[in-house]
PyMOL Python script that loads the backbone (N, CA, C, O; Angstrom):
from pymol import cmd

cmd.read_pdbstr("""\
ATOM      1  N   MET A   1       0.851  -1.182   0.000  1.00  0.00           N
ATOM      2  CA  MET A   1       0.000   0.000   0.000  1.00  0.00           C
ATOM      3  C   MET A   1       0.898   1.247   0.000  1.00  0.00           C
ATOM      4  O   MET A   1       1.709   1.423   0.910  1.00  0.00           O
ATOM      5  N   THR A   2       0.761   2.095  -0.994  1.00  0.00           N
ATOM      6  CA  THR A   2       1.554   3.312  -1.115  1.00  0.00           C
ATOM      7  C   THR A   2       1.075   4.358  -0.102  1.00  0.00           C
ATOM      8  O   THR A   2      -0.125   4.544   0.097  1.00  0.00           O
ATOM      9  N   ILE A   3       2.036   5.032   0.529  1.00  0.00           N
ATOM     10  CA  ILE A   3       1.720   6.072   1.506  1.00  0.00           C
ATOM     11  C   ILE A   3       2.331   7.383   1.015  1.00  0.00           C
ATOM     12  O   ILE A   3       3.532   7.450   0.757  1.00  0.00           O
ATOM     13  N   THR A   4       1.516   8.412   0.888  1.00  0.00           N
ATOM     14  CA  THR A   4       1.988   9.736   0.493  1.00  0.00           C
ATOM     15  C   THR A   4       1.623  10.714   1.590  1.00  0.00           C
ATOM     16  O   THR A   4       0.478  10.766   2.040  1.00  0.00           O
ATOM     17  N   LYS A   5       2.615  11.496   2.019  1.00  0.00           N
ATOM     18  CA  LYS A   5       2.401  12.452   3.096  1.00  0.00           C
ATOM     19  C   LYS A   5       2.874  13.828   2.673  1.00  0.00           C
ATOM     20  O   LYS A   5       3.770  13.977   1.842  1.00  0.00           O
ATOM     21  N   ARG A   6       2.246  14.826   3.266  1.00  0.00           N
ATOM     22  CA  ARG A   6       2.663  16.220   3.097  1.00  0.00           C
ATOM     23  C   ARG A   6       2.885  16.776   4.499  1.00  0.00           C
ATOM     24  O   ARG A   6       2.000  16.721   5.353  1.00  0.00           O
ATOM     25  N   VAL A   7       4.086  17.311   4.717  1.00  0.00           N
ATOM     26  CA  VAL A   7       4.417  17.891   6.019  1.00  0.00           C
ATOM     27  C   VAL A   7       4.778  19.349   5.795  1.00  0.00           C
ATOM     28  O   VAL A   7       5.649  19.663   4.984  1.00  0.00           O
ATOM     29  N   THR A   8       4.109  20.235   6.514  1.00  0.00           N
ATOM     30  CA  THR A   8       4.345  21.673   6.381  1.00  0.00           C
ATOM     31  C   THR A   8       5.082  22.178   7.620  1.00  0.00           C
ATOM     32  O   THR A   8       4.743  21.830   8.751  1.00  0.00           O
ATOM     33  N   PHE A   9       6.082  22.996   7.382  1.00  0.00           N
ATOM     34  CA  PHE A   9       6.873  23.602   8.446  1.00  0.00           C
ATOM     35  C   PHE A   9       6.787  25.109   8.304  1.00  0.00           C
ATOM     36  O   PHE A   9       6.912  25.637   7.199  1.00  0.00           O
ATOM     37  N   ILE A  10       6.578  25.800   9.399  1.00  0.00           N
ATOM     38  CA  ILE A  10       6.662  27.257   9.434  1.00  0.00           C
ATOM     39  C   ILE A  10       7.884  27.579  10.300  1.00  0.00           C
ATOM     40  O   ILE A  10       7.894  27.314  11.502  1.00  0.00           O
ATOM     41  N   ALA A  11       8.896  28.145   9.678  1.00  0.00           N
ATOM     42  CA  ALA A  11      10.128  28.458  10.393  1.00  0.00           C
ATOM     43  C   ALA A  11       9.975  29.742  11.202  1.00  0.00           C
ATOM     44  O   ALA A  11       9.220  30.642  10.832  1.00  0.00           O
ATOM     45  N   LYS A  12      10.699  29.805  12.299  1.00  0.00           N
ATOM     46  CA  LYS A  12      10.785  31.060  13.036  1.00  0.00           C
ATOM     47  C   LYS A  12      11.520  32.064  12.153  1.00  0.00           C
ATOM     48  O   LYS A  12      12.302  31.677  11.284  1.00  0.00           O
ATOM     49  N   GLU A  13      11.271  33.335  12.374  1.00  0.00           N
ATOM     50  CA  GLU A  13      11.850  34.372  11.520  1.00  0.00           C
ATOM     51  C   GLU A  13      13.370  34.248  11.416  1.00  0.00           C
ATOM     52  O   GLU A  13      13.943  34.426  10.341  1.00  0.00           O
ATOM     53  N   ASP A  14      14.014  33.943  12.538  1.00  0.00           N
ATOM     54  CA  ASP A  14      15.473  33.827  12.527  1.00  0.00           C
ATOM     55  C   ASP A  14      15.950  32.396  12.245  1.00  0.00           C
ATOM     56  O   ASP A  14      17.141  32.107  12.358  1.00  0.00           O
ATOM     57  N   GLY A  15      15.024  31.500  11.878  1.00  0.00           N
ATOM     58  CA  GLY A  15      15.387  30.111  11.636  1.00  0.00           C
ATOM     59  C   GLY A  15      15.186  29.639  10.213  1.00  0.00           C
ATOM     60  O   GLY A  15      15.322  28.448   9.931  1.00  0.00           O
ATOM     61  N   ILE A  16      14.865  30.553   9.312  1.00  0.00           N
ATOM     62  CA  ILE A  16      14.554  30.166   7.927  1.00  0.00           C
ATOM     63  C   ILE A  16      15.737  29.458   7.261  1.00  0.00           C
ATOM     64  O   ILE A  16      15.564  28.391   6.673  1.00  0.00           O
ATOM     65  N   GLU A  17      16.908  30.028   7.346  1.00  0.00           N
ATOM     66  CA  GLU A  17      18.075  29.426   6.685  1.00  0.00           C
ATOM     67  C   GLU A  17      18.410  28.065   7.280  1.00  0.00           C
ATOM     68  O   GLU A  17      18.733  27.132   6.544  1.00  0.00           O
ATOM     69  N   LYS A  18      18.339  27.943   8.585  1.00  0.00           N
ATOM     70  CA  LYS A  18      18.648  26.672   9.233  1.00  0.00           C
ATOM     71  C   LYS A  18      17.597  25.611   8.887  1.00  0.00           C
ATOM     72  O   LYS A  18      17.942  24.449   8.672  1.00  0.00           O
ATOM     73  N   MET A  19      16.321  26.002   8.832  1.00  0.00           N
ATOM     74  CA  MET A  19      15.285  25.048   8.424  1.00  0.00           C
ATOM     75  C   MET A  19      15.533  24.571   7.000  1.00  0.00           C
ATOM     76  O   MET A  19      15.420  23.380   6.712  1.00  0.00           O
ATOM     77  N   ARG A  20      15.869  25.496   6.113  1.00  0.00           N
ATOM     78  CA  ARG A  20      16.162  25.121   4.726  1.00  0.00           C
ATOM     79  C   ARG A  20      17.317  24.117   4.694  1.00  0.00           C
ATOM     80  O   ARG A  20      17.256  23.113   3.984  1.00  0.00           O
ATOM     81  N   GLU A  21      18.349  24.390   5.454  1.00  0.00           N
ATOM     82  CA  GLU A  21      19.512  23.506   5.498  1.00  0.00           C
ATOM     83  C   GLU A  21      19.131  22.108   6.016  1.00  0.00           C
ATOM     84  O   GLU A  21      19.490  21.099   5.408  1.00  0.00           O
ATOM     85  N   LEU A  22      18.409  22.055   7.130  1.00  0.00           N
ATOM     86  CA  LEU A  22      18.026  20.763   7.712  1.00  0.00           C
ATOM     87  C   LEU A  22      17.108  19.971   6.781  1.00  0.00           C
ATOM     88  O   LEU A  22      17.285  18.765   6.609  1.00  0.00           O
ATOM     89  N   LEU A  23      16.138  20.644   6.188  1.00  0.00           N
ATOM     90  CA  LEU A  23      15.174  19.952   5.335  1.00  0.00           C
ATOM     91  C   LEU A  23      15.798  19.489   4.020  1.00  0.00           C
ATOM     92  O   LEU A  23      15.548  18.366   3.582  1.00  0.00           O
ATOM     93  N   THR A  24      16.592  20.326   3.394  1.00  0.00           N
ATOM     94  CA  THR A  24      17.196  19.920   2.118  1.00  0.00           C
ATOM     95  C   THR A  24      18.249  18.831   2.321  1.00  0.00           C
ATOM     96  O   THR A  24      18.515  18.053   1.405  1.00  0.00           O
ATOM     97  N   ALA A  25      18.848  18.767   3.503  1.00  0.00           N
ATOM     98  CA  ALA A  25      19.807  17.697   3.783  1.00  0.00           C
ATOM     99  C   ALA A  25      19.134  16.328   3.829  1.00  0.00           C
ATOM    100  O   ALA A  25      19.809  15.301   3.745  1.00  0.00           O
ATOM    101  N   MET A  26      17.819  16.308   3.959  1.00  0.00           N
ATOM    102  CA  MET A  26      17.064  15.053   3.999  1.00  0.00           C
ATOM    103  C   MET A  26      16.781  14.485   2.601  1.00  0.00           C
ATOM    104  O   MET A  26      16.516  13.289   2.474  1.00  0.00           O
ATOM    105  N   VAL A  27      16.832  15.294   1.581  1.00  0.00           N
ATOM    106  CA  VAL A  27      16.351  14.892   0.261  1.00  0.00           C
ATOM    107  C   VAL A  27      17.169  13.745  -0.337  1.00  0.00           C
ATOM    108  O   VAL A  27      16.615  12.680  -0.609  1.00  0.00           O
ATOM    109  N   ALA A  28      18.454  13.934  -0.545  1.00  0.00           N
ATOM    110  CA  ALA A  28      19.256  12.903  -1.231  1.00  0.00           C
ATOM    111  C   ALA A  28      19.274  11.574  -0.483  1.00  0.00           C
ATOM    112  O   ALA A  28      19.041  10.537  -1.104  1.00  0.00           O
ATOM    113  N   PRO A  29      19.542  11.556   0.830  1.00  0.00           N
ATOM    114  CA  PRO A  29      19.546  10.252   1.498  1.00  0.00           C
ATOM    115  C   PRO A  29      18.166   9.598   1.561  1.00  0.00           C
ATOM    116  O   PRO A  29      18.065   8.371   1.549  1.00  0.00           O
ATOM    117  N   SER A  30      17.115  10.394   1.627  1.00  0.00           N
ATOM    118  CA  SER A  30      15.765   9.820   1.638  1.00  0.00           C
ATOM    119  C   SER A  30      15.433   9.199   0.292  1.00  0.00           C
ATOM    120  O   SER A  30      14.869   8.107   0.231  1.00  0.00           O
ATOM    121  N   LYS A  31      15.783   9.892  -0.789  1.00  0.00           N
ATOM    122  CA  LYS A  31      15.530   9.353  -2.130  1.00  0.00           C
ATOM    123  C   LYS A  31      16.293   8.051  -2.375  1.00  0.00           C
ATOM    124  O   LYS A  31      15.862   7.217  -3.172  1.00  0.00           O
ATOM    125  N   ALA A  32      17.425   7.877  -1.691  1.00  0.00           N
ATOM    126  CA  ALA A  32      18.247   6.678  -1.863  1.00  0.00           C
ATOM    127  C   ALA A  32      17.729   5.489  -1.048  1.00  0.00           C
ATOM    128  O   ALA A  32      18.200   4.367  -1.229  1.00  0.00           O
ATOM    129  N   GLU A  33      16.780   5.721  -0.167  1.00  0.00           N
ATOM    130  CA  GLU A  33      16.260   4.638   0.680  1.00  0.00           C
ATOM    131  C   GLU A  33      15.395   3.668  -0.108  1.00  0.00           C
ATOM    132  O   GLU A  33      14.689   4.052  -1.041  1.00  0.00           O
ATOM    133  N   ASP A  34      15.464   2.401   0.286  1.00  0.00           N
ATOM    134  CA  ASP A  34      14.600   1.385  -0.297  1.00  0.00           C
ATOM    135  C   ASP A  34      13.147   1.737   0.009  1.00  0.00           C
ATOM    136  O   ASP A  34      12.794   1.989   1.161  1.00  0.00           O
ATOM    137  N   GLY A  35      12.324   1.753  -1.004  1.00  0.00           N
ATOM    138  CA  GLY A  35      10.906   2.024  -0.810  1.00  0.00           C
ATOM    139  C   GLY A  35      10.501   3.468  -0.995  1.00  0.00           C
ATOM    140  O   GLY A  35       9.313   3.784  -0.920  1.00  0.00           O
ATOM    141  N   CYS A  36      11.459   4.363  -1.236  1.00  0.00           N
ATOM    142  CA  CYS A  36      11.117   5.766  -1.478  1.00  0.00           C
ATOM    143  C   CYS A  36      10.694   5.923  -2.937  1.00  0.00           C
ATOM    144  O   CYS A  36      11.444   5.588  -3.854  1.00  0.00           O
ATOM    145  N   ILE A  37       9.495   6.431  -3.134  1.00  0.00           N
ATOM    146  CA  ILE A  37       8.974   6.681  -4.472  1.00  0.00           C
ATOM    147  C   ILE A  37       9.204   8.134  -4.866  1.00  0.00           C
ATOM    148  O   ILE A  37       9.546   8.427  -6.012  1.00  0.00           O
ATOM    149  N   PHE A  38       9.015   9.044  -3.909  1.00  0.00           N
ATOM    150  CA  PHE A  38       9.188  10.478  -4.146  1.00  0.00           C
ATOM    151  C   PHE A  38       9.516  11.144  -2.821  1.00  0.00           C
ATOM    152  O   PHE A  38       8.949  10.798  -1.785  1.00  0.00           O
ATOM    153  N   TYR A  39      10.437  12.103  -2.861  1.00  0.00           N
ATOM    154  CA  TYR A  39      10.756  12.879  -1.660  1.00  0.00           C
ATOM    155  C   TYR A  39      11.342  14.211  -2.121  1.00  0.00           C
ATOM    156  O   TYR A  39      12.358  14.238  -2.815  1.00  0.00           O
ATOM    157  N   ASP A  40      10.706  15.304  -1.740  1.00  0.00           N
ATOM    158  CA  ASP A  40      11.268  16.607  -2.079  1.00  0.00           C
ATOM    159  C   ASP A  40      10.763  17.659  -1.102  1.00  0.00           C
ATOM    160  O   ASP A  40       9.748  17.477  -0.429  1.00  0.00           O
ATOM    161  N   ILE A  41      11.490  18.752  -1.046  1.00  0.00           N
ATOM    162  CA  ILE A  41      11.187  19.879  -0.169  1.00  0.00           C
ATOM    163  C   ILE A  41      10.887  21.089  -1.047  1.00  0.00           C
ATOM    164  O   ILE A  41      11.591  21.351  -2.023  1.00  0.00           O
ATOM    165  N   PHE A  42       9.843  21.818  -0.694  1.00  0.00           N
ATOM    166  CA  PHE A  42       9.456  23.015  -1.420  1.00  0.00           C
ATOM    167  C   PHE A  42       9.401  24.180  -0.444  1.00  0.00           C
ATOM    168  O   PHE A  42       8.952  24.031   0.692  1.00  0.00           O
ATOM    169  N   GLN A  43       9.860  25.336  -0.895  1.00  0.00           N
ATOM    170  CA  GLN A  43       9.789  26.563  -0.096  1.00  0.00           C
ATOM    171  C   GLN A  43       8.898  27.542  -0.846  1.00  0.00           C
ATOM    172  O   GLN A  43       9.087  27.775  -2.040  1.00  0.00           O
ATOM    173  N   TYR A  44       7.936  28.110  -0.150  1.00  0.00           N
ATOM    174  CA  TYR A  44       6.994  29.033  -0.774  1.00  0.00           C
ATOM    175  C   TYR A  44       7.696  30.332  -1.152  1.00  0.00           C
ATOM    176  O   TYR A  44       8.392  30.918  -0.323  1.00  0.00           O
ATOM    177  N   GLU A  45       7.526  30.784  -2.378  1.00  0.00           N
ATOM    178  CA  GLU A  45       8.156  32.025  -2.830  1.00  0.00           C
ATOM    179  C   GLU A  45       7.603  33.234  -2.097  1.00  0.00           C
ATOM    180  O   GLU A  45       8.356  34.139  -1.738  1.00  0.00           O
ATOM    181  N   ASP A  46       6.298  33.259  -1.869  1.00  0.00           N
ATOM    182  CA  ASP A  46       5.673  34.428  -1.240  1.00  0.00           C
ATOM    183  C   ASP A  46       5.715  34.379   0.286  1.00  0.00           C
ATOM    184  O   ASP A  46       5.373  35.360   0.947  1.00  0.00           O
ATOM    185  N   ARG A  47       6.130  33.251   0.843  1.00  0.00           N
ATOM    186  CA  ARG A  47       6.266  33.100   2.300  1.00  0.00           C
ATOM    187  C   ARG A  47       7.513  32.268   2.561  1.00  0.00           C
ATOM    188  O   ARG A  47       7.406  31.060   2.768  1.00  0.00           O
ATOM    189  N   PRO A  48       8.689  32.881   2.557  1.00  0.00           N
ATOM    190  CA  PRO A  48       9.935  32.117   2.661  1.00  0.00           C
ATOM    191  C   PRO A  48      10.082  31.328   3.957  1.00  0.00           C
ATOM    192  O   PRO A  48      10.937  30.447   4.050  1.00  0.00           O
ATOM    193  N   GLU A  49       9.268  31.632   4.945  1.00  0.00           N
ATOM    194  CA  GLU A  49       9.329  30.881   6.202  1.00  0.00           C
ATOM    195  C   GLU A  49       8.542  29.561   6.127  1.00  0.00           C
ATOM    196  O   GLU A  49       8.592  28.758   7.059  1.00  0.00           O
ATOM    197  N   LYS A  50       7.824  29.340   5.030  1.00  0.00           N
ATOM    198  CA  LYS A  50       6.964  28.158   4.901  1.00  0.00           C
ATOM    199  C   LYS A  50       7.597  27.140   3.952  1.00  0.00           C
ATOM    200  O   LYS A  50       7.956  27.457   2.818  1.00  0.00           O
ATOM    201  N   PHE A  51       7.723  25.918   4.448  1.00  0.00           N
ATOM    202  CA  PHE A  51       8.304  24.813   3.691  1.00  0.00           C
ATOM    203  C   PHE A  51       7.305  23.659   3.662  1.00  0.00           C
ATOM    204  O   PHE A  51       6.503  23.496   4.581  1.00  0.00           O
ATOM    205  N   MET A  52       7.364  22.866   2.603  1.00  0.00           N
ATOM    206  CA  MET A  52       6.535  21.675   2.532  1.00  0.00           C
ATOM    207  C   MET A  52       7.390  20.501   2.066  1.00  0.00           C
ATOM    208  O   MET A  52       8.091  20.584   1.058  1.00  0.00           O
ATOM    209  N   ALA A  53       7.318  19.423   2.812  1.00  0.00           N
ATOM    210  CA  ALA A  53       7.939  18.165   2.403  1.00  0.00           C
ATOM    211  C   ALA A  53       6.831  17.290   1.841  1.00  0.00           C
ATOM    212  O   ALA A  53       5.787  17.119   2.471  1.00  0.00           O
ATOM    213  N   VAL A  54       7.059  16.737   0.657  1.00  0.00           N
ATOM    214  CA  VAL A  54       6.123  15.796   0.062  1.00  0.00           C
ATOM    215  C   VAL A  54       6.896  14.500  -0.133  1.00  0.00           C
ATOM    216  O   VAL A  54       7.968  14.481  -0.737  1.00  0.00           O
ATOM    217  N   GLU A  55       6.328  13.416   0.391  1.00  0.00           N
ATOM    218  CA  GLU A  55       7.024  12.135   0.341  1.00  0.00           C
ATOM    219  C   GLU A  55       6.046  11.008   0.056  1.00  0.00           C
ATOM    220  O   GLU A  55       4.921  10.999   0.554  1.00  0.00           O
ATOM    221  N   SER A  56       6.498  10.057  -0.756  1.00  0.00           N
ATOM    222  CA  SER A  56       5.713   8.855  -1.045  1.00  0.00           C
ATOM    223  C   SER A  56       6.593   7.641  -0.787  1.00  0.00           C
ATOM    224  O   SER A  56       7.765   7.595  -1.161  1.00  0.00           O
ATOM    225  N   TRP A  57       5.978   6.661  -0.135  1.00  0.00           N
ATOM    226  CA  TRP A  57       6.685   5.441   0.244  1.00  0.00           C
ATOM    227  C   TRP A  57       5.920   4.229  -0.257  1.00  0.00           C
ATOM    228  O   TRP A  57       4.690   4.237  -0.324  1.00  0.00           O
ATOM    229  N   ARG A  58       6.645   3.212  -0.601  1.00  0.00           N
ATOM    230  CA  ARG A  58       6.054   1.986  -1.139  1.00  0.00           C
ATOM    231  C   ARG A  58       5.024   1.390  -0.178  1.00  0.00           C
ATOM    232  O   ARG A  58       3.969   0.921  -0.605  1.00  0.00           O
ATOM    233  N   ASP A  59       5.335   1.409   1.130  1.00  0.00           N
ATOM    234  CA  ASP A  59       4.457   0.815   2.127  1.00  0.00           C
ATOM    235  C   ASP A  59       4.869   1.294   3.518  1.00  0.00           C
ATOM    236  O   ASP A  59       5.824   2.057   3.661  1.00  0.00           O
ATOM    237  N   GLU A  60       4.156   0.851   4.518  1.00  0.00           N
ATOM    238  CA  GLU A  60       4.423   1.253   5.907  1.00  0.00           C
ATOM    239  C   GLU A  60       5.816   0.831   6.357  1.00  0.00           C
ATOM    240  O   GLU A  60       6.470   1.553   7.109  1.00  0.00           O
ATOM    241  N   LYS A  61       6.270  -0.324   5.905  1.00  0.00           N
ATOM    242  CA  LYS A  61       7.607  -0.816   6.268  1.00  0.00           C
ATOM    243  C   LYS A  61       8.691   0.144   5.753  1.00  0.00           C
ATOM    244  O   LYS A  61       9.655   0.431   6.463  1.00  0.00           O
ATOM    245  N   ALA A  62       8.532   0.634   4.532  1.00  0.00           N
ATOM    246  CA  ALA A  62       9.505   1.581   3.968  1.00  0.00           C
ATOM    247  C   ALA A  62       9.481   2.895   4.754  1.00  0.00           C
ATOM    248  O   ALA A  62      10.536   3.471   5.025  1.00  0.00           O
ATOM    249  N   LEU A  63       8.300   3.368   5.118  1.00  0.00           N
ATOM    250  CA  LEU A  63       8.196   4.596   5.913  1.00  0.00           C
ATOM    251  C   LEU A  63       8.820   4.404   7.284  1.00  0.00           C
ATOM    252  O   LEU A  63       9.513   5.294   7.779  1.00  0.00           O
ATOM    253  N   ASP A  64       8.584   3.256   7.903  1.00  0.00           N
ATOM    254  CA  ASP A  64       9.202   2.962   9.205  1.00  0.00           C
ATOM    255  C   ASP A  64      10.721   2.926   9.098  1.00  0.00           C
ATOM    256  O   ASP A  64      11.423   3.402   9.990  1.00  0.00           O
ATOM    257  N   GLY A  65      11.230   2.358   7.996  1.00  0.00           N
ATOM    258  CA  GLY A  65      12.678   2.341   7.771  1.00  0.00           C
ATOM    259  C   GLY A  65      13.234   3.743   7.646  1.00  0.00           C
ATOM    260  O   GLY A  65      14.317   4.036   8.155  1.00  0.00           O
ATOM    261  N   HIS A  66      12.499   4.610   6.972  1.00  0.00           N
ATOM    262  CA  HIS A  66      12.903   6.012   6.845  1.00  0.00           C
ATOM    263  C   HIS A  66      12.994   6.668   8.227  1.00  0.00           C
ATOM    264  O   HIS A  66      13.959   7.371   8.527  1.00  0.00           O
ATOM    265  N   LYS A  67      11.997   6.433   9.047  1.00  0.00           N
ATOM    266  CA  LYS A  67      11.971   7.037  10.387  1.00  0.00           C
ATOM    267  C   LYS A  67      13.073   6.496  11.290  1.00  0.00           C
ATOM    268  O   LYS A  67      13.399   7.119  12.300  1.00  0.00           O
ATOM    269  N   ALA A  68      13.651   5.352  10.946  1.00  0.00           N
ATOM    270  CA  ALA A  68      14.745   4.773  11.726  1.00  0.00           C
ATOM    271  C   ALA A  68      16.120   5.142  11.169  1.00  0.00           C
ATOM    272  O   ALA A  68      17.140   4.761  11.742  1.00  0.00           O
ATOM    273  N   SER A  69      16.155   5.875  10.061  1.00  0.00           N
ATOM    274  CA  SER A  69      17.426   6.192   9.400  1.00  0.00           C
ATOM    275  C   SER A  69      18.226   7.238  10.178  1.00  0.00           C
ATOM    276  O   SER A  69      17.650   8.048  10.903  1.00  0.00           O
ATOM    277  N   PRO A  70      19.545   7.219  10.028  1.00  0.00           N
ATOM    278  CA  PRO A  70      20.386   8.212  10.717  1.00  0.00           C
ATOM    279  C   PRO A  70      20.056   9.658  10.332  1.00  0.00           C
ATOM    280  O   PRO A  70      20.043  10.532  11.199  1.00  0.00           O
ATOM    281  N   HIS A  71      19.790   9.923   9.050  1.00  0.00           N
ATOM    282  CA  HIS A  71      19.502  11.306   8.639  1.00  0.00           C
ATOM    283  C   HIS A  71      18.164  11.784   9.202  1.00  0.00           C
ATOM    284  O   HIS A  71      18.021  12.967   9.511  1.00  0.00           O
ATOM    285  N   TYR A  72      17.192  10.897   9.341  1.00  0.00           N
ATOM    286  CA  TYR A  72      15.912  11.284   9.950  1.00  0.00           C
ATOM    287  C   TYR A  72      16.112  11.613  11.434  1.00  0.00           C
ATOM    288  O   TYR A  72      15.534  12.570  11.951  1.00  0.00           O
ATOM    289  N   LYS A  73      16.926  10.818  12.101  1.00  0.00           N
ATOM    290  CA  LYS A  73      17.183  11.060  13.529  1.00  0.00           C
ATOM    291  C   LYS A  73      17.882  12.401  13.752  1.00  0.00           C
ATOM    292  O   LYS A  73      17.592  13.097  14.725  1.00  0.00           O
ATOM    293  N   ILE A  74      18.793  12.763  12.860  1.00  0.00           N
ATOM    294  CA  ILE A  74      19.471  14.068  12.967  1.00  0.00           C
ATOM    295  C   ILE A  74      18.459  15.194  12.787  1.00  0.00           C
ATOM    296  O   ILE A  74      18.413  16.127  13.590  1.00  0.00           O
ATOM    297  N   TYR A  75      17.650  15.108  11.736  1.00  0.00           N
ATOM    298  CA  TYR A  75      16.620  16.124  11.504  1.00  0.00           C
ATOM    299  C   TYR A  75      15.676  16.218  12.704  1.00  0.00           C
ATOM    300  O   TYR A  75      15.408  17.309  13.207  1.00  0.00           O
ATOM    301  N   LYS A  76      15.172  15.062  13.158  1.00  0.00           N
ATOM    302  CA  LYS A  76      14.171  15.022  14.229  1.00  0.00           C
ATOM    303  C   LYS A  76      14.703  15.636  15.520  1.00  0.00           C
ATOM    304  O   LYS A  76      13.951  16.269  16.261  1.00  0.00           O
ATOM    305  N   SER A  77      15.982  15.455  15.792  1.00  0.00           N
ATOM    306  CA  SER A  77      16.559  15.991  17.026  1.00  0.00           C
ATOM    307  C   SER A  77      17.040  17.431  16.892  1.00  0.00           C
ATOM    308  O   SER A  77      17.497  18.022  17.870  1.00  0.00           O
ATOM    309  N   SER A  78      16.942  18.010  15.679  1.00  0.00           N
ATOM    310  CA  SER A  78      17.530  19.335  15.446  1.00  0.00           C
ATOM    311  C   SER A  78      16.562  20.425  15.016  1.00  0.00           C
ATOM    312  O   SER A  78      16.888  21.602  15.172  1.00  0.00           O
ATOM    313  N   PHE A  79      15.389  20.098  14.485  1.00  0.00           N
ATOM    314  CA  PHE A  79      14.569  21.114  13.832  1.00  0.00           C
ATOM    315  C   PHE A  79      13.780  22.017  14.787  1.00  0.00           C
ATOM    316  O   PHE A  79      13.499  23.164  14.441  1.00  0.00           O
ATOM    317  N   GLU A  80      13.419  21.534  15.968  1.00  0.00           N
ATOM    318  CA  GLU A  80      12.488  22.266  16.827  1.00  0.00           C
ATOM    319  C   GLU A  80      12.918  23.693  17.190  1.00  0.00           C
ATOM    320  O   GLU A  80      12.058  24.574  17.219  1.00  0.00           O
ATOM    321  N   PRO A  81      14.194  23.969  17.466  1.00  0.00           N
ATOM    322  CA  PRO A  81      14.553  25.357  17.803  1.00  0.00           C
ATOM    323  C   PRO A  81      14.316  26.360  16.677  1.00  0.00           C
ATOM    324  O   PRO A  81      14.249  27.564  16.926  1.00  0.00           O
ATOM    325  N   TYR A  82      14.190  25.878  15.446  1.00  0.00           N
ATOM    326  CA  TYR A  82      14.039  26.753  14.280  1.00  0.00           C
ATOM    327  C   TYR A  82      12.615  26.779  13.728  1.00  0.00           C
ATOM    328  O   TYR A  82      12.309  27.540  12.810  1.00  0.00           O
ATOM    329  N   CYS A  83      11.760  25.949  14.290  1.00  0.00           N
ATOM    330  CA  CYS A  83      10.420  25.750  13.746  1.00  0.00           C
ATOM    331  C   CYS A  83       9.356  26.343  14.671  1.00  0.00           C
ATOM    332  O   CYS A  83       9.316  26.044  15.865  1.00  0.00           O
ATOM    333  N   LEU A  84       8.507  27.177  14.106  1.00  0.00           N
ATOM    334  CA  LEU A  84       7.399  27.765  14.847  1.00  0.00           C
ATOM    335  C   LEU A  84       6.218  26.799  14.900  1.00  0.00           C
ATOM    336  O   LEU A  84       5.547  26.682  15.925  1.00  0.00           O
ATOM    337  N   LYS A  85       5.971  26.105  13.780  1.00  0.00           N
ATOM    338  CA  LYS A  85       4.823  25.208  13.690  1.00  0.00           C
ATOM    339  C   LYS A  85       5.105  24.117  12.667  1.00  0.00           C
ATOM    340  O   LYS A  85       5.762  24.352  11.652  1.00  0.00           O
ATOM    341  N   LYS A  86       4.595  22.909  12.951  1.00  0.00           N
ATOM    342  CA  LYS A  86       4.733  21.780  12.028  1.00  0.00           C
ATOM    343  C   LYS A  86       3.404  21.033  12.029  1.00  0.00           C
ATOM    344  O   LYS A  86       2.830  20.775  13.087  1.00  0.00           O
ATOM    345  N   TYR A  87       2.917  20.688  10.834  1.00  0.00           N
ATOM    346  CA  TYR A  87       1.720  19.871  10.744  1.00  0.00           C
ATOM    347  C   TYR A  87       1.785  19.020   9.499  1.00  0.00           C
ATOM    348  O   TYR A  87       2.458  19.370   8.530  1.00  0.00           O
ATOM    349  N   SER A  88       1.085  17.902   9.526  1.00  0.00           N
ATOM    350  CA  SER A  88       1.152  16.979   8.386  1.00  0.00           C
ATOM    351  C   SER A  88      -0.207  16.357   8.113  1.00  0.00           C
ATOM    352  O   SER A  88      -1.091  16.322   8.968  1.00  0.00           O
ATOM    353  N   ASP A  89      -0.335  15.871   6.894  1.00  0.00           N
ATOM    354  CA  ASP A  89      -1.505  15.104   6.535  1.00  0.00           C
ATOM    355  C   ASP A  89      -1.112  13.995   5.570  1.00  0.00           C
ATOM    356  O   ASP A  89      -0.172  14.119   4.785  1.00  0.00           O
ATOM    357  N   GLU A  90      -1.851  12.932   5.657  1.00  0.00           N
ATOM    358  CA  GLU A  90      -1.680  11.836   4.728  1.00  0.00           C
ATOM    359  C   GLU A  90      -2.557  12.142   3.532  1.00  0.00           C
ATOM    360  O   GLU A  90      -3.771  12.294   3.667  1.00  0.00           O
ATOM    361  N   LEU A  91      -1.950  12.232   2.370  1.00  0.00           N
ATOM    362  CA  LEU A  91      -2.686  12.614   1.178  1.00  0.00           C
ATOM    363  C   LEU A  91      -3.472  11.453   0.596  1.00  0.00           C
ATOM    364  O   LEU A  91      -4.632  11.606   0.213  1.00  0.00           O
ATOM    365  N   GLU A  92      -2.839  10.299   0.533  1.00  0.00           N
ATOM    366  CA  GLU A  92      -3.542   9.165  -0.051  1.00  0.00           C
ATOM    367  C   GLU A  92      -2.872   7.865   0.369  1.00  0.00           C
ATOM    368  O   GLU A  92      -1.668   7.809   0.620  1.00  0.00           O
ATOM    369  N   VAL A  93      -3.659   6.868   0.434  1.00  0.00           N
ATOM    370  CA  VAL A  93      -3.171   5.510   0.664  1.00  0.00           C
ATOM    371  C   VAL A  93      -3.816   4.657  -0.423  1.00  0.00           C
ATOM    372  O   VAL A  93      -5.037   4.513  -0.490  1.00  0.00           O
ATOM    373  N   LEU A  94      -2.971   4.107  -1.256  1.00  0.00           N
ATOM    374  CA  LEU A  94      -3.473   3.303  -2.383  1.00  0.00           C
ATOM    375  C   LEU A  94      -3.120   1.850  -2.184  1.00  0.00           C
ATOM    376  O   LEU A  94      -2.027   1.535  -1.714  1.00  0.00           O
ATOM    377  N   GLY A  95      -4.026   0.963  -2.533  1.00  0.00           N
ATOM    378  CA  GLY A  95      -3.787  -0.470  -2.412  1.00  0.00           C
ATOM    379  C   GLY A  95      -3.109  -1.027  -3.627  1.00  0.00           C
ATOM    380  O   GLY A  95      -2.835  -2.226  -3.685  1.00  0.00           O
TER     381      GLY A  95
END
""", "prot")
cmd.dss("prot")
cmd.show_as("cartoon", "prot")
cmd.util.cbc("prot")
cmd.orient("prot")
């Protein structure tokens, strides 16, 4: 079952550059993971403090593997001081 998620981050005013750095550092290693179908980070042109991660995974096992990866652990332990708000939604689950 394919899992696609969208995660939105609102950076603190003084944390925009650091959020960009942390989020973009996730792209290449995430794309290289087994089960990654799509992974990219987008920054809104009209709101530079707003970022969106869009990711698709082959199945729950692939997503769990991503969450256990070293690069995910670095991001997870580092982003909060630079982030004002974070929210996510599951876009679709296909069988």
